C-alpha positions, 0 to 999 in steps of 0.5 A: 483469482476466481474467489475474488469475483462475483457471479458476473466475473467482477472483482469484489470490493473486499479483494482490493484490501488484500491487494493494498495489504500486499503492496503495503508490506513491500513498501514497509520493507523498503522503509526498513520495517521488514516483517521479521524485524517487526515481530522481533521488536514487537513494533507494527504498523496498524491501519487507522483509516482506509479510503478507496475510490473505485474508477473502473471494474476489474474482471476475472483474468485481468492482470493488475499492477498495484503501486504504493508510496509513502504519501504523507508523514506526521509525528506518529501517523503516516498515509500510504497511497496506492494506484491499481491499474489494468496492465493490458490498457493501463486503465486506472482501476482504483485509487486508495489511501491508508492512514497507519500508526506504529505501535509497540505490542503488547502495550499498544504504545503509539511510537514516533515515526522514524526520521528518515521517513520524512525525507521519503515523503517529498512534495512529489510523493511518487519520487524518492529524494533523488528523483527516481520513481518509487512506484517501480521499487515498491510495486505490489507486482502484477496479480492475475484476477 
């Protein structure tokens, strides 16, 4: 989108946060936390930390693929990882990670993570327990810049 770019047509660093937000929403639905269910139960993932390593510039008109997977699971927090690539040449644009925690509102109480998430985050974090690629199923999809 034009509003995501600077006067030189380079995608702004702040746009990457929105890209991974969309991918993370798809991922949490895959993990069993649909938006409607979160609102009903008043249980929400909150971002604690974000890391973005920019590798190449994305430009106005680029089609980007955002892949997401559950990278690490602890008792009460988890890491999601993201890879942003340019579709036309498969160039790596950025690697991203976010640490999140589940909280219950309105109290802000920290919640233990669902047990089945531990089986999702395996040694090869881009594969599910059956060895199938996760990134295709939880992709944020393509977005045109």
